[in-house]
C-alpha positions as CSV (number, residue, x, y, z in Angstrom):
1,M,-0.2,-0.1,-0.1
2,L,2.8,2.3,0.9
3,G,4.5,1.3,-2.4
4,A,1.7,2.6,-4.4
5,A,1.3,5.7,-2.7
6,L,4.9,6.3,-3.3
7,I,4.3,5.7,-7.0
8,L,1.9,8.3,-7.3
9,V,3.3,10.7,-5.2
10,G,6.4,10.1,-7.6
11,L,4.3,10.2,-11.0
12,G,2.4,13.7,-9.7
13,C,5.7,15.0,-9.0
14,A,7.0,14.6,-12.4
15,I,4.1,15.4,-14.2
16,A,3.5,18.3,-12.5
17,L,6.7,19.3,-13.3
18,Y,6.1,18.6,-17.1
19,V,3.4,20.2,-17.2
20,G,4.4,23.3,-15.6
21,A,7.3,23.6,-18.1
22,Q,4.6,23.4,-20.8
23,A,2.7,26.1,-19.1
24,R,6.0,28.2,-19.8
25,T,6.2,28.3,-23.0
26,V,5.8,31.5,-24.1
27,G,8.3,32.7,-21.5
28,I,10.8,30.0,-22.2
29,A,10.8,31.2,-25.7
30,V,11.1,34.4,-25.2
31,S,14.0,33.4,-22.8
32,R,15.8,31.4,-25.1
33,G,15.4,33.8,-27.9
34,L,17.1,36.5,-25.9
35,G,19.8,34.0,-25.2
36,V,19.2,32.4,-22.6
37,A,21.5,29.1,-22.8
38,L,19.2,25.5,-22.6
39,V,21.2,24.7,-19.4
40,Q,20.7,28.0,-17.8
41,M,16.6,27.4,-18.3
42,L,17.4,23.8,-16.9
43,A,18.8,25.0,-14.0
44,M,16.3,28.0,-13.3
45,T,13.4,25.4,-13.5
46,A,15.4,22.9,-11.4
47,L,16.1,25.9,-8.5
48,E,12.6,26.9,-8.7
49,Y,10.9,23.5,-7.8
50,A,13.9,22.4,-5.6
51,V,13.5,25.0,-3.0
52,V,9.2,24.5,-3.3
53,A,9.7,20.9,-2.9
54,G,12.2,20.9,-0.3
55,L,10.0,23.7,2.1
56,G,7.4,21.2,1.1
57,L,9.1,18.2,2.4
58,G,10.7,20.0,5.4
59,V,7.8,21.2,6.2
60,G,5.3,18.6,5.8
61,A,8.0,16.4,7.7
62,L,8.1,19.3,11.2
63,A,4.3,19.5,10.6
64,G,3.4,15.8,10.6
65,L,6.3,15.3,13.9
66,R,4.1,18.3,15.8
67,I,0.9,16.7,14.7
68,S,1.5,13.5,15.8
69,Q,3.3,14.6,19.1
70,I,-0.1,16.0,19.9
71,M,-2.8,14.1,18.5
72,L,-1.1,10.9,19.7
73,A,-0.3,12.5,23.4
74,F,-4.3,11.5,23.8
75,L,-2.9,7.8,23.7
76,D,-1.0,7.6,26.9
77,V,-3.9,7.1,29.5
78,T,-6.5,4.4,29.8
79,Q,-10.2,4.7,29.4
80,E,-10.0,5.9,32.9
81,G,-7.6,8.3,32.7
82,V,-4.6,6.9,34.4
83,K,-1.1,7.8,33.0
84,L,0.3,4.3,31.3
85,V,3.0,2.3,32.5
86,P,5.3,2.4,30.2
87,P,4.4,5.3,28.9
88,F,3.8,5.5,25.7
89,V,6.6,6.4,23.0
90,L,6.4,7.9,19.5
91,N,8.2,6.3,17.1
92,T,8.5,7.2,13.9
93,G,10.1,4.6,11.0
94,W,12.7,7.3,9.9
95,G,13.8,4.4,7.0
96,K,10.7,4.4,5.1
97,V,10.6,8.7,5.1
98,G,13.9,8.6,3.8
99,I,12.9,6.1,1.0
100,A,9.7,8.2,0.4
101,F,12.0,11.1,0.3
102,G,14.7,9.5,-2.4
103,L,11.5,8.4,-4.0
104,I,10.4,12.1,-4.5
105,A,13.9,13.1,-5.5
106,V,14.2,10.5,-8.3
107,A,10.7,11.8,-9.5
108,F,12.3,15.2,-9.9
109,V,14.9,14.0,-11.6
110,A,12.7,12.3,-14.3
111,G,10.7,15.7,-14.5
112,I,13.3,17.8,-15.0
113,V,14.8,15.3,-17.6
114,A,11.2,15.6,-19.4
115,A,11.4,19.1,-19.2
116,A,14.5,18.9,-20.7
117,F,13.6,17.0,-23.3
118,Y,10.4,19.5,-23.9
119,F,12.9,22.6,-24.0
120,L,15.1,20.7,-26.9
121,R,12.3,20.4,-29.1
122,L,11.2,23.6,-28.2
123,Q,10.9,25.5,-31.8
124,V,11.6,29.2,-30.5
125,S,11.0,30.8,-33.5
126,R,7.7,29.3,-34.2
127,I,6.4,29.9,-31.3
128,L,7.3,33.9,-30.9
129,R,5.8,34.3,-34.5
130,L,1.9,33.2,-33.4
131,T,2.6,34.9,-29.8
132,R,1.1,38.3,-29.5
C-alpha cells in the first residue's frame, strides 16, 4: 500500500514538473530568443522546483512530527484517565521516510529530464511568431 502511494506521489511530481514546463512555453521561448542557454533554463526550472519541493518536504515532515506528538498524546492514558505504565513512546520510521524522500527526489530528476526534452523540442521562432 505504501509503495503504491509513493509511486503515485512520484508520478504526480514528475507530471507536475513537465506540465509546468509546458505552461511556460512562451516565457521559455522569449528567454531562449534573448540568448538564455538551455542549461540555464534547466537550472532555473530545477532550482525553482527544488526550493518548493524542499520547503514542502521539510515543512511537511516537521508538521507531521508536531501533529503526531499533539494528537497521539491522548493515547497515553487509559479509559479511566490513568497514565499508562510504561508510557506511550512515539516512534517514527525514519527509514521509510528516507525512502519516500528518495523516491520523490528520483521523480524530481525524472521531471527535470522530461522538461529538458521538452525544452530541446521547443521551436522558439515558431512560438514567438504565433504569440502576440
